C-alpha positions in Angstrom: -51.1 44.1 -78.0 -53.6 42.8 -80.6 -51.3 39.9 -81.5 -50.9 39.1 -77.8 -54.6 39.2 -77.2 -55.4 36.9 -80.1 -52.8 34.4 -79.1 -53.3 34.4 -75.3 -56.7 35.8 -74.4 -59.1 35.5 -77.4 -61.0 32.5 -76.0 -61.1 33.8 -72.4 -64.7 33.8 -71.1 -66.1 37.1 -69.9 -67.0 35.3 -66.6 -63.3 35.2 -65.9 -61.3 38.4 -65.2 -57.6 38.3 -65.6 -55.4 41.4 -65.1 -53.2 40.6 -68.2 -56.2 40.3 -70.4 -57.8 43.5 -69.1 -54.6 45.5 -69.6 -54.1 44.1 -73.1 -57.7 45.0 -74.0 -57.3 48.5 -72.5 -54.0 49.2 -74.3 -55.7 48.2 -77.6 -58.5 50.7 -76.9 -56.0 53.4 -75.8 -54.1 53.0 -79.1 -57.3 53.3 -81.1 -58.2 56.6 -79.3 -54.7 58.0 -79.9 -54.8 57.0 -83.6 -58.1 58.7 -84.1 -56.7 61.8 -82.4 -53.8 61.8 -84.9 -56.0 61.1 -87.9 -58.5 63.9 -87.1 -55.7 66.4 -86.6 -56.6 66.8 -82.9 -53.1 65.7 -81.8 -51.5 68.1 -84.2 -53.5 71.0 -82.8 -52.6 70.0 -79.3 -48.9 70.0 -80.1 -49.0 73.5 -81.6 -51.3 75.0 -78.9 -50.2 76.4 -75.5 -51.8 75.1 -72.4 -53.2 78.5 -71.5 -53.4 81.7 -73.5 -51.8 84.5 -71.6 -54.8 86.8 -72.0 -57.1 84.1 -70.4 -55.3 84.5 -67.1 -56.7 87.9 -66.7 -60.3 86.8 -67.6 -62.3 86.2 -64.4 -64.9 84.2 -66.2 -62.3 81.9 -67.7 -60.7 81.4 -64.3 -64.1 80.7 -62.6 -65.2 78.2 -65.2 -61.9 76.4 -65.3 -61.7 76.2 -61.5 -65.3 75.1 -61.3 -64.8 72.2 -63.8 -61.9 70.8 -61.8 -63.6 71.3 -58.5 -66.7 69.5 -59.8 -64.6 66.6 -61.0 -63.0 66.4 -57.6 -66.3 66.2 -55.8 -68.0 64.0 -58.4 -65.2 61.4 -58.8 -62.7 61.7 -56.0 -65.5 61.7 -53.3 -68.9 60.7 -54.6 -67.8 58.2 -57.3 -65.4 56.7 -54.8 -68.1 56.1 -52.2 -70.3 54.3 -54.7 -67.6 51.9 -55.9 -67.1 48.2 -54.9 -63.6 46.8 -54.6 -64.2 43.3 -53.4 -61.0 43.5 -51.2 -58.7 44.1 -54.2 -55.2 45.2 -53.1 -54.5 48.9 -53.4 -51.6 50.1 -55.5 -51.3 53.9 -55.9 -48.6 53.6 -58.5 -50.7 51.3 -60.7 -53.6 53.7 -60.3 -51.6 56.7 -61.3 -50.0 55.0 -64.4 -53.1 53.3 -65.7 -55.4 56.3 -64.9 -53.0 58.7 -66.6 -52.9 56.7 -69.8 -56.6 56.1 -69.7 -57.3 59.8 -69.1 -54.9 61.1 -71.8 -56.4 58.6 -74.4 -60.0 59.1 -73.5 -59.5 62.9 -73.3 -58.2 62.9 -76.8 -60.9 60.8 -78.4 -63.6 63.0 -76.8 -61.7 66.1 -77.8 -61.6 64.7 -81.4 -65.4 64.9 -81.6 -65.3 68.5 -80.6 -62.4 69.2 -83.0 -64.3 67.8 -86.0 -67.5 69.7 -85.2 -65.6 72.9 -84.7 -63.9 72.5 -88.0 -67.2 72.7 -89.8 -67.8 76.3 -88.9 -71.1 75.9 -87.1 -72.2 78.3 -84.4 -70.9 77.5 -81.0 -74.2 76.2 -79.7 -74.4 73.7 -82.6 -70.8 72.6 -82.0 -71.7 72.1 -78.3 -74.8 70.0 -79.0 -73.2 68.0 -81.7 -70.1 67.3 -79.6 -72.2 66.5 -76.6 -74.3 63.9 -78.5 -71.2 62.2 -80.0 -69.3 62.2 -76.7 -72.4 60.8 -74.9 -73.0 58.0 -77.4 -69.3 57.1 -77.6 -69.0 56.8 -73.8 -72.3 54.9 -73.5 -71.5 52.2 -76.0 -67.8 51.9 -75.1 -68.4 51.6 -71.4 -71.6 49.5 -71.5 -70.5 47.1 -74.2 -66.7 47.0 -73.9 -65.1 48.6 -70.9 -67.5 47.4 -68.2 -67.5 43.9 -69.8 -64.0 43.2 -70.9 -61.7 45.6 -69.0 -62.8 46.8 -65.6 -63.3 44.3 -62.8 -66.7 44.4 -61.1 -67.0 47.7 -59.3 -70.6 48.8 -59.6 -74.2 48.0 -58.7 -77.3 48.9 -60.8 -77.9 51.7 -58.3 -74.4 53.0 -58.5 -74.4 52.9 -62.3 -77.4 55.2 -62.4 -76.0 57.5 -59.7 -72.6 57.9 -61.4 -74.3 58.5 -64.8 -76.4 61.4 -63.6 -74.1 62.8 -60.8 -70.6 62.3 -62.3 -70.5 61.4 -66.0 -73.2 63.6 -67.7 -72.3 66.7 -65.7 -68.6 66.1 -66.4 -69.2 66.0 -70.1 -71.6 69.0 -70.0 -69.4 71.3 -67.9 -66.0 70.5 -69.4 -67.4 70.7 -73.0 -68.8 74.1 -72.2 -65.4 75.3 -71.1 -63.9 73.8 -74.2 -66.3 75.4 -76.6 -65.9 78.8 -75.0 -62.2 78.9 -74.6 -60.7 76.0 -76.8 -58.1 75.0 -74.2 -57.4 71.5 -75.6 -54.8 70.6 -73.0 -56.9 71.6 -70.1 -59.8 69.6 -71.4 -57.6 66.5 -71.6 -56.2 67.2 -68.2 -59.7 67.4 -66.7 -60.6 64.0 -68.0 -57.3 62.6 -66.8 -58.0 64.0 -63.4 -61.3 62.2 -63.3 -60.0 58.8 -64.6 -57.1 58.7 -62.3 -59.7 58.8 -59.5 -61.8 56.0 -61.0 -58.7 53.8 -61.4 -57.5 54.4 -57.9 -60.8 54.0 -56.1 -61.9 50.8 -58.0 -58.4 49.4 -57.1 -57.6 48.4 -60.6 -55.2 45.5 -60.3 -51.6 45.6 -61.7 -51.0 43.4 -64.8 -48.9 41.1 -62.7 -51.5 40.7 -59.8 -52.3 37.2 -58.7 -55.5 35.7 -57.3 -59.1 35.5 -58.2 -61.0 38.7 -59.2 -64.7 39.4 -59.5 -65.6 39.6 -63.2 -68.2 42.1 -64.2 -71.8 40.9 -64.1 -73.5 41.3 -67.5 -77.0 41.3 -69.1 -78.2 41.1 -72.6 -78.1 44.4 -74.5 -78.7 45.3 -78.1 -78.5 42.4 -80.6 -78.0 40.1 -77.6 -74.5 41.5 -76.9 -73.4 41.4 -73.2 -73.4 44.8 -71.4 -72.3 45.8 -67.9 -75.1 45.2 -65.4 -73.5 45.8 -62.0 -73.3 43.5 -59.0 -76.7 42.5 -57.6 -75.9 40.2 -54.7 -74.6 42.5 -52.0 -74.6 41.0 -48.5 -75.0 43.8 -45.9 
């Protein structure tokens, strides 16, 4: 993917959005996430861990918190996030949404899980692990989405208003709730599944194009960020 990108898309302007370039950039990012998961030992722990411990099934608090996390993600992403998302008449492809969203979710879930895994290995109290993991997850998501994903991967799908709305209604509560469940019960697979459930929704409802899709696509609008680097700004010229 890196060779393909350097040969074919390296000089592509950020004002032009091409499906092939977006998929290539995304796959490079997914690979980095998965490699970090392997290097930190997170993937190894997942392989040796069952999805659910049998004794947890009889714990009403575990059942409540697990159900609440997935229910909140359904409301926050499958309903609210979807309503606040622009598609610019992009064609809908449910299969592409499921494939891309699943890969995106499994990869993102693992990189976020890796932060928790590293903090947890240090032997700190759970509240320290929670705060440290939350800070790392939040900073990673902020910089990756603002300076990479929403500039070089996703087609335009937001406004300045929707970015703020999604941050405080979808993204931050998702990190806070699912991390709390993870810290308390250490269900690695369920944490990754929860993030996959969220990102399948974001892929489907922004109508992420297939790599073979033809036509013109609305590139993300950007503004200057730190050190003058472009960051996602959201679409600001909506005609009612």
